[in-house]
N, CA, C and O atoms as a GROMACS GRO file, in nm:
protein
  364
    1MET      N    1   0.713  -0.066   0.020
    1MET     CA    2   0.711  -0.212   0.016
    1MET      C    3   0.583  -0.262   0.082
    1MET      O    4   0.544  -0.214   0.188
    2LEU      N    5   0.519  -0.358   0.018
    2LEU     CA    6   0.394  -0.414   0.069
    2LEU      C    7   0.418  -0.500   0.192
    2LEU      O    8   0.519  -0.570   0.201
    3ARG      N    9   0.325  -0.493   0.285
    3ARG     CA   10   0.329  -0.586   0.398
    3ARG      C   11   0.299  -0.726   0.345
    3ARG      O   12   0.230  -0.740   0.244
    4LYS      N   13   0.350  -0.827   0.412
    4LYS     CA   14   0.328  -0.965   0.368
    4LYS      C   15   0.180  -0.998   0.359
    4LYS      O   16   0.138  -1.069   0.267
    5GLU      N   17   0.100  -0.947   0.453
    5GLU     CA   18  -0.044  -0.973   0.452
    5GLU      C   19  -0.109  -0.916   0.327
    5GLU      O   20  -0.193  -0.980   0.265
    6ASP      N   21  -0.069  -0.792   0.289
    6ASP     CA   22  -0.125  -0.728   0.170
    6ASP      C   23  -0.080  -0.799   0.043
    6ASP      O   24  -0.157  -0.817  -0.051
    7LEU      N   25   0.046  -0.839   0.040
    7LEU     CA   26   0.100  -0.912  -0.074
    7LEU      C   27   0.023  -1.042  -0.093
    7LEU      O   28  -0.017  -1.076  -0.204
    8PHE      N   29   0.003  -1.115   0.016
    8PHE     CA   30  -0.071  -1.240   0.010
    8PHE      C   31  -0.213  -1.217  -0.038
    8PHE      O   32  -0.261  -1.287  -0.127
    9LYS      N   33  -0.282  -1.119   0.021
    9LYS     CA   34  -0.422  -1.093  -0.012
    9LYS      C   35  -0.438  -1.056  -0.159
    9LYS      O   36  -0.525  -1.110  -0.227
   10LYS      N   37  -0.356  -0.966  -0.208
   10LYS     CA   38  -0.366  -0.923  -0.347
   10LYS      C   39  -0.335  -1.037  -0.443
   10LYS      O   40  -0.405  -1.054  -0.543
   11ASN      N   41  -0.232  -1.116  -0.414
   11ASN     CA   42  -0.199  -1.229  -0.500
   11ASN      C   43  -0.304  -1.338  -0.491
   11ASN      O   44  -0.331  -1.407  -0.590
   12HIS      N   45  -0.363  -1.355  -0.375
   12HIS     CA   46  -0.470  -1.454  -0.358
   12HIS      C   47  -0.590  -1.418  -0.447
   12HIS      O   48  -0.645  -1.505  -0.515
   13ILE      N   49  -0.628  -1.292  -0.445
   13ILE     CA   50  -0.740  -1.247  -0.529
   13ILE      C   51  -0.707  -1.269  -0.677
   13ILE      O   52  -0.791  -1.318  -0.752
   14LEU      N   53  -0.585  -1.232  -0.718
   14LEU     CA   54  -0.546  -1.253  -0.858
   14LEU      C   55  -0.545  -1.402  -0.892
   14LEU      O   56  -0.583  -1.440  -1.003
   15GLY      N   57  -0.503  -1.485  -0.798
   15GLY     CA   58  -0.502  -1.629  -0.821
   15GLY      C   59  -0.642  -1.685  -0.842
   15GLY      O   60  -0.664  -1.767  -0.931
   16ILE      N   61  -0.736  -1.640  -0.762
   16ILE     CA   62  -0.875  -1.684  -0.778
   16ILE      C   63  -0.929  -1.640  -0.913
   16ILE      O   64  -0.992  -1.719  -0.984
   17GLU      N   65  -0.904  -1.516  -0.949
   17GLU     CA   66  -0.951  -1.466  -1.078
   17GLU      C   67  -0.882  -1.537  -1.194
   17GLU      O   68  -0.945  -1.562  -1.297
   18PHE      N   69  -0.755  -1.570  -1.178
   18PHE     CA   70  -0.684  -1.645  -1.282
   18PHE      C   71  -0.745  -1.783  -1.299
   18PHE      O   72  -0.761  -1.831  -1.411
   19ASP      N   73  -0.780  -1.849  -1.188
   19ASP     CA   74  -0.846  -1.979  -1.196
   19ASP      C   75  -0.976  -1.968  -1.275
   19ASP      O   76  -1.005  -2.053  -1.359
   20ARG      N   77  -1.054  -1.865  -1.248
   20ARG     CA   78  -1.179  -1.844  -1.322
   20ARG      C   79  -1.151  -1.822  -1.471
   20ARG      O   80  -1.222  -1.873  -1.557
   21TYR      N   81  -1.048  -1.745  -1.499
   21TYR     CA   82  -1.011  -1.717  -1.638
   21TYR      C   83  -0.971  -1.846  -1.709
   21TYR      O   84  -1.010  -1.868  -1.824
   22VAL      N   85  -0.894  -1.930  -1.642
   22VAL     CA   86  -0.849  -2.056  -1.701
   22VAL      C   87  -0.967  -2.150  -1.726
   22VAL      O   88  -0.967  -2.223  -1.824
   23LEU      N   89  -1.067  -2.147  -1.639
   23LEU     CA   90  -1.186  -2.229  -1.662
   23LEU      C   91  -1.254  -2.191  -1.792
   23LEU      O   92  -1.309  -2.277  -1.862
   24GLU      N   93  -1.250  -2.063  -1.826
   24GLU     CA   94  -1.311  -2.015  -1.950
   24GLU      C   95  -1.215  -2.026  -2.069
   24GLU      O   96  -1.259  -2.024  -2.184
   25ASN      N   97  -1.086  -2.036  -2.043
   25ASN     CA   98  -0.983  -2.042  -2.147
   25ASN      C   99  -0.884  -2.154  -2.117
   25ASN      O  100  -0.767  -2.126  -2.093
   26PRO      N  101  -0.929  -2.280  -2.118
   26PRO     CA  102  -0.843  -2.391  -2.075
   26PRO      C  103  -0.718  -2.410  -2.162
   26PRO      O  104  -0.622  -2.472  -2.116
   27GLU      N  105  -0.718  -2.360  -2.283
   27GLU     CA  106  -0.601  -2.375  -2.370
   27GLU      C  107  -0.479  -2.304  -2.312
   27GLU      O  108  -0.366  -2.336  -2.349
   28LEU      N  109  -0.501  -2.209  -2.225
   28LEU     CA  110  -0.391  -2.137  -2.161
   28LEU      C  111  -0.302  -2.232  -2.079
   28LEU      O  112  -0.181  -2.212  -2.070
   29LEU      N  113  -0.364  -2.332  -2.020
   29LEU     CA  114  -0.288  -2.427  -1.936
   29LEU      C  115  -0.182  -2.502  -2.014
   29LEU      O  116  -0.081  -2.544  -1.957
   30GLU      N  117  -0.202  -2.519  -2.145
   30GLU     CA  118  -0.104  -2.590  -2.227
   30GLU      C  119   0.029  -2.517  -2.232
   30GLU      O  120   0.132  -2.577  -2.262
   31ARG      N  121   0.028  -2.387  -2.204
   31ARG     CA  122   0.150  -2.307  -2.211
   31ARG      C  123   0.221  -2.296  -2.076
   31ARG      O  124   0.326  -2.232  -2.066
   32ILE      N  125   0.164  -2.358  -1.973
   32ILE     CA  126   0.223  -2.350  -1.839
   32ILE      C  127   0.283  -2.486  -1.804
   32ILE      O  128   0.210  -2.584  -1.792
   33PRO      N  129   0.416  -2.493  -1.789
   33PRO     CA  130   0.480  -2.621  -1.758
   33PRO      C  131   0.441  -2.673  -1.620
   33PRO      O  132   0.414  -2.595  -1.528
   34ASP      N  133   0.438  -2.804  -1.605
   34ASP     CA  134   0.410  -2.866  -1.475
   34ASP      C  135   0.513  -2.817  -1.374
   34ASP      O  136   0.632  -2.809  -1.404
   35GLY      N  137   0.467  -2.786  -1.256
   35GLY     CA  138   0.556  -2.745  -1.148
   35GLY      C  139   0.603  -2.602  -1.155
   35GLY      O  140   0.684  -2.559  -1.073
   36ALA      N  141   0.555  -2.526  -1.253
   36ALA     CA  142   0.600  -2.387  -1.266
   36ALA      C  143   0.539  -2.299  -1.159
   36ALA      O  144   0.425  -2.319  -1.117
   37GLU      N  145   0.615  -2.204  -1.117
   37GLU     CA  146   0.567  -2.100  -1.025
   37GLU      C  147   0.503  -1.992  -1.112
   37GLU      O  148   0.564  -1.941  -1.205
   38ILE      N  149   0.378  -1.957  -1.080
   38ILE     CA  150   0.306  -1.854  -1.155
   38ILE      C  151   0.310  -1.725  -1.075
   38ILE      O  152   0.271  -1.722  -0.958
   39LEU      N  153   0.356  -1.620  -1.139
   39LEU     CA  154   0.361  -1.489  -1.074
   39LEU      C  155   0.287  -1.388  -1.159
   39LEU      O  156   0.301  -1.386  -1.282
   40PHE      N  157   0.208  -1.305  -1.094
   40PHE     CA  158   0.124  -1.207  -1.162
   40PHE      C  159   0.191  -1.070  -1.161
   40PHE      O  160   0.242  -1.025  -1.058
   41LEU      N  161   0.188  -1.004  -1.276
   41LEU     CA  162   0.236  -0.866  -1.286
   41LEU      C  163   0.118  -0.779  -1.327
   41LEU      O  164   0.093  -0.758  -1.446
   42PRO      N  165   0.045  -0.728  -1.227
   42PRO     CA  166  -0.072  -0.645  -1.256
   42PRO      C  167  -0.029  -0.502  -1.292
   42PRO      O  168   0.029  -0.431  -1.209
   43GLU      N  169  -0.057  -0.462  -1.414
   43GLU     CA  170  -0.014  -0.331  -1.462
   43GLU      C  171  -0.084  -0.216  -1.390
   43GLU      O  172  -0.033  -0.104  -1.390
   44ASP      N  173  -0.200  -0.242  -1.330
   44ASP     CA  174  -0.272  -0.135  -1.261
   44ASP      C  175  -0.235  -0.124  -1.113
   44ASP      O  176  -0.294  -0.044  -1.040
   45ASP      N  177  -0.138  -0.204  -1.068
   45ASP     CA  178  -0.091  -0.198  -0.929
   45ASP      C  179   0.063  -0.202  -0.931
   45ASP      O  180   0.123  -0.308  -0.912
   46PRO      N  181   0.126  -0.085  -0.954
   46PRO     CA  182   0.272  -0.082  -0.970
   46PRO      C  183   0.348  -0.140  -0.851
   46PRO      O  184   0.452  -0.204  -0.869
   47GLU      N  185   0.298  -0.120  -0.731
   47GLU     CA  186   0.367  -0.170  -0.612
   47GLU      C  187   0.368  -0.323  -0.610
   47GLU      O  188   0.471  -0.385  -0.585
   48LEU      N  189   0.253  -0.384  -0.635
   48LEU     CA  190   0.245  -0.530  -0.639
   48LEU      C  191   0.323  -0.585  -0.758
   48LEU      O  192   0.390  -0.687  -0.747
   49CYS      N  193   0.315  -0.516  -0.870
   49CYS     CA  194   0.388  -0.558  -0.989
   49CYS      C  195   0.538  -0.563  -0.961
   49CYS      O  196   0.605  -0.660  -0.997
   50GLU      N  197   0.591  -0.461  -0.898
   50GLU     CA  198   0.734  -0.457  -0.867
   50GLU      C  199   0.773  -0.565  -0.766
   50GLU      O  200   0.876  -0.630  -0.781
   51GLU      N  201   0.690  -0.584  -0.667
   51GLU     CA  202   0.720  -0.686  -0.566
   51GLU      C  203   0.719  -0.826  -0.628
   51GLU      O  204   0.807  -0.907  -0.598
   52ASN      N  205   0.621  -0.854  -0.714
   52ASN     CA  206   0.616  -0.984  -0.779
   52ASN      C  207   0.729  -1.001  -0.880
   52ASN      O  208   0.779  -1.112  -0.897
   53ALA      N  209   0.770  -0.893  -0.948
   53ALA     CA  210   0.883  -0.901  -1.040
   53ALA      C  211   1.011  -0.934  -0.962
   53ALA      O  212   1.095  -1.010  -1.009
   54ARG      N  213   1.025  -0.876  -0.843
   54ARG     CA  214   1.139  -0.907  -0.758
   54ARG      C  215   1.138  -1.054  -0.718
   54ARG      O  216   1.241  -1.121  -0.720
   55LEU      N  217   1.019  -1.105  -0.682
   55LEU     CA  218   1.006  -1.247  -0.647
   55LEU      C  219   1.042  -1.336  -0.766
   55LEU      O  220   1.106  -1.439  -0.750
   56ALA      N  221   0.999  -1.295  -0.885
   56ALA     CA  222   1.029  -1.372  -1.006
   56ALA      C  223   1.180  -1.381  -1.028
   56ALA      O  224   1.232  -1.487  -1.061
   57ARG      N  225   1.250  -1.269  -1.009
   57ARG     CA  226   1.396  -1.270  -1.025
   57ARG      C  227   1.461  -1.364  -0.923
   57ARG      O  228   1.553  -1.438  -0.957
   58THR      N  229   1.413  -1.360  -0.800
   58THR     CA  230   1.467  -1.447  -0.695
   58THR      C  231   1.445  -1.594  -0.729
   58THR      O  232   1.537  -1.675  -0.718
   59HIS      N  233   1.322  -1.629  -0.771
   59HIS     CA  234   1.292  -1.768  -0.805
   59HIS      C  235   1.372  -1.813  -0.927
   59HIS      O  236   1.418  -1.927  -0.933
   60ARG      N  237   1.390  -1.724  -1.023
   60ARG     CA  238   1.465  -1.758  -1.145
   60ARG      C  239   1.610  -1.789  -1.108
   60ARG      O  240   1.669  -1.883  -1.161
   61GLU      N  241   1.667  -1.710  -1.017
   61GLU     CA  242   1.805  -1.734  -0.973
   61GLU      C  243   1.818  -1.868  -0.902
   61GLU      O  244   1.924  -1.931  -0.904
   62GLU      N  245   1.709  -1.912  -0.838
   62GLU     CA  246   1.710  -2.042  -0.769
   62GLU      C  247   1.685  -2.157  -0.865
   62GLU      O  248   1.686  -2.273  -0.824
   63GLY      N  249   1.663  -2.127  -0.994
   63GLY     CA  250   1.645  -2.230  -1.094
   63GLY      C  251   1.504  -2.286  -1.104
   63GLY      O  252   1.482  -2.386  -1.171
   64ARG      N  253   1.409  -2.221  -1.039
   64ARG     CA  254   1.270  -2.267  -1.049
   64ARG      C  255   1.209  -2.226  -1.183
   64ARG      O  256   1.240  -2.118  -1.234
   65PRO      N  257   1.122  -2.310  -1.240
   65PRO     CA  258   1.050  -2.267  -1.360
   65PRO      C  259   0.948  -2.158  -1.323
   65PRO      O  260   0.871  -2.174  -1.229
   66ILE      N  261   0.950  -2.050  -1.397
   66ILE     CA  262   0.864  -1.935  -1.369
   66ILE      C  263   0.777  -1.905  -1.490
   66ILE      O  264   0.824  -1.909  -1.604
   67VAL      N  265   0.650  -1.876  -1.465
   67VAL     CA  266   0.560  -1.825  -1.569
   67VAL      C  267   0.508  -1.691  -1.520
   67VAL      O  268   0.449  -1.681  -1.413
   68ILE      N  269   0.531  -1.589  -1.600
   68ILE     CA  270   0.484  -1.454  -1.568
   68ILE      C  271   0.351  -1.432  -1.638
   68ILE      O  272   0.339  -1.452  -1.759
   69ILE      N  273   0.252  -1.390  -1.562
   69ILE     CA  274   0.121  -1.358  -1.617
   69ILE      C  275   0.102  -1.207  -1.602
   69ILE      O  276   0.086  -1.157  -1.491
   70LYS      N  277   0.102  -1.136  -1.714
   70LYS     CA  278   0.077  -0.992  -1.710
   70LYS      C  279  -0.073  -0.968  -1.718
   70LYS      O  280  -0.144  -1.030  -1.798
   71ILE      N  281  -0.119  -0.880  -1.633
   71ILE     CA  282  -0.262  -0.849  -1.624
   71ILE      C  283  -0.278  -0.698  -1.638
   71ILE      O  284  -0.219  -0.621  -1.563
   72GLU      N  285  -0.358  -0.658  -1.736
   72GLU     CA  286  -0.379  -0.514  -1.757
   72GLU      C  287  -0.449  -0.451  -1.638
   72GLU      O  288  -0.405  -0.350  -1.584
   73ARG      N  289  -0.561  -0.513  -1.597
   73ARG     CA  290  -0.634  -0.461  -1.481
   73ARG      C  291  -0.732  -0.566  -1.432
   73ARG      O  292  -0.765  -0.662  -1.502
   74LEU      N  293  -0.778  -0.546  -1.312
   74LEU     CA  294  -0.878  -0.631  -1.251
   74LEU      C  295  -1.006  -0.548  -1.241
   74LEU      O  296  -1.008  -0.445  -1.174
   75GLU      N  297  -1.110  -0.594  -1.307
   75GLU     CA  298  -1.237  -0.523  -1.302
   75GLU      C  299  -1.298  -0.536  -1.162
   75GLU      O  300  -1.274  -0.635  -1.092
   76PRO      N  301  -1.377  -0.438  -1.122
   76PRO     CA  302  -1.444  -0.450  -0.992
   76PRO      C  303  -1.537  -0.571  -0.990
   76PRO      O  304  -1.599  -0.605  -1.092
   77PRO      N  305  -1.546  -0.637  -0.875
   77PRO     CA  306  -1.635  -0.754  -0.867
   77PRO      C  307  -1.780  -0.710  -0.883
   77PRO      O  308  -1.819  -0.601  -0.842
   78ARG      N  309  -1.858  -0.798  -0.941
   78ARG     CA  310  -2.000  -0.770  -0.952
   78ARG      C  311  -2.076  -0.901  -0.937
   78ARG      O  312  -2.023  -1.009  -0.962
   79SER      N  313  -2.196  -0.888  -0.895
   79SER     CA  314  -2.278  -1.007  -0.873
   79SER      C  315  -2.328  -1.063  -1.005
   79SER      O  316  -2.350  -0.990  -1.102
   80ARG      N  317  -2.346  -1.193  -1.006
   80ARG     CA  318  -2.404  -1.259  -1.123
   80ARG      C  319  -2.548  -1.301  -1.094
   80ARG      O  320  -2.608  -1.374  -1.174
   81LEU      N  321  -2.604  -1.256  -0.982
   81LEU     CA  322  -2.742  -1.290  -0.947
   81LEU      C  323  -2.837  -1.222  -1.045
   81LEU      O  324  -2.811  -1.111  -1.091
   82VAL      N  325  -2.947  -1.289  -1.076
   82VAL     CA  326  -3.045  -1.235  -1.170
   82VAL      C  327  -3.182  -1.232  -1.102
   82VAL      O  328  -3.221  -1.328  -1.035
   83ASN      N  329  -3.253  -1.123  -1.120
   83ASN     CA  330  -3.392  -1.110  -1.073
   83ASN      C  331  -3.406  -1.140  -0.923
   83ASN      O  332  -3.483  -1.228  -0.884
   84VAL      N  333  -3.334  -1.067  -0.842
   84VAL     CA  334  -3.336  -1.085  -0.697
   84VAL      C  335  -3.456  -1.010  -0.638
   84VAL      O  336  -3.481  -0.894  -0.671
   85ARG      N  337  -3.530  -1.079  -0.551
   85ARG     CA  338  -3.647  -1.018  -0.487
   85ARG      C  339  -3.647  -1.050  -0.339
   85ARG      O  340  -3.602  -1.157  -0.298
   86ILE      N  341  -3.696  -0.960  -0.260
   86ILE     CA  342  -3.716  -0.986  -0.118
   86ILE      C  343  -3.859  -1.036  -0.103
   86ILE      O  344  -3.954  -0.965  -0.135
   87GLU      N  345  -3.872  -1.159  -0.055
   87GLU     CA  346  -4.005  -1.218  -0.040
   87GLU      C  347  -4.068  -1.179   0.093
   87GLU      O  348  -4.190  -1.160   0.100
   88SER      N  349  -3.989  -1.167   0.197
   88SER     CA  350  -4.040  -1.126   0.327
   88SER      C  351  -3.926  -1.066   0.405
   88SER      O  352  -3.809  -1.095   0.380
   89GLU      N  353  -3.960  -0.985   0.499
   89GLU     CA  354  -3.859  -0.924   0.585
   89GLU      C  355  -3.872  -0.982   0.724
   89GLU      O  356  -3.984  -1.007   0.770
   90VAL      N  357  -3.760  -1.004   0.791
   90VAL     CA  358  -3.758  -1.056   0.926
   90VAL      C  359  -3.754  -0.938   1.021
   90VAL      O  360  -3.668  -0.850   1.009
   91ALA      N  361  -3.847  -0.935   1.116
   91ALA     CA  362  -3.853  -0.824   1.210
   91ALA      C  363  -3.770  -0.852   1.332
   91ALA      O  364  -3.763  -0.768   1.423
   0.00000   0.00000   0.00000
């Protein structure tokens, strides 16, 4: 079972990446009802996937609207900087 800190950190990262994805694919928002709880099921992280699936079941039993977002994998982060140069070094 994931520690709460790890669960938060992993879901936070997925949330940020999902926000970026939605900025590029705004039509996705039309399928998410107002006030819905969004839960991520990352297929490349079985432990987080199971924990979030458990949370989804709990929220569903409480009558909350739930949207499940399945994610195949999260690519490693990379910089988008172009043509980086060191102009001077500080001694």
